[in-house]
N, C-alpha and C positions, 0 to 999 in steps of 0.2 A: 815625478812627471817633469818634463822639460818645458821650455818656453815655446810659445807659439810664434812662428815667424810670419811677418807680414807678406802679403801677396807679392809686393814689388821685389822682395829679395828672392822669393821662389821663382818668379818669372825671369829675373835677370840670370839666376844660376842655371836654370834649364836652357835658356837661350844661349848662354856661353858654352855649355856642354854640347849643345847641338851644333854650334858654329865651329868650335875647336875641340873636337872629342879627343884628339891625341895629345893636347897640351896639358890636360889636368890629370891629377892622380888622387889617391886617397890621402895623401900627405897634406896637412893643413898649411904648413909653412911654405911648401913648394907652390901651393895654389895661391897664396898671398903674393909671392914674387911674380907668378904668371899673370895675375890680375893687374899688377902694377905695369907690366909691359903692354897688356892688351887694352886696358880701359883706363880712362881718367876719372877717378872718383873724388868726390868732395871731401870725404872724411875717412880716416883710418878705421873707425868702427864699422862703417858701412862696408868697406873692403873686407874686414875680418868676418863679418856676418855672411857675406856672399861666399867667401872662401870656405867657411865652415859648412855652409849648406851644400856647396859643390862636393866637398869631401864626404858628407853624409850620403848624398845621392849616389856617388860612385861606390861607397861601401855597400849600400843597399843593393845596387845593381850587381856587385861582385858576389854577394851571398846567394842570389837567385840563379 
């Protein structure tokens, strides 16, 4: 089983996908670079967690 993500990470990821649907992909590293351009985040770990969840959501959407 994986880790449970806090609501604020899920909310931020969904909002970013809604605002910029064409800027994100299923690639984690590309999402990290895109987040650096779009949003000012306090920490690297927060950026990585949001980018990881964005990747996961887009992979799930791609499967359906």
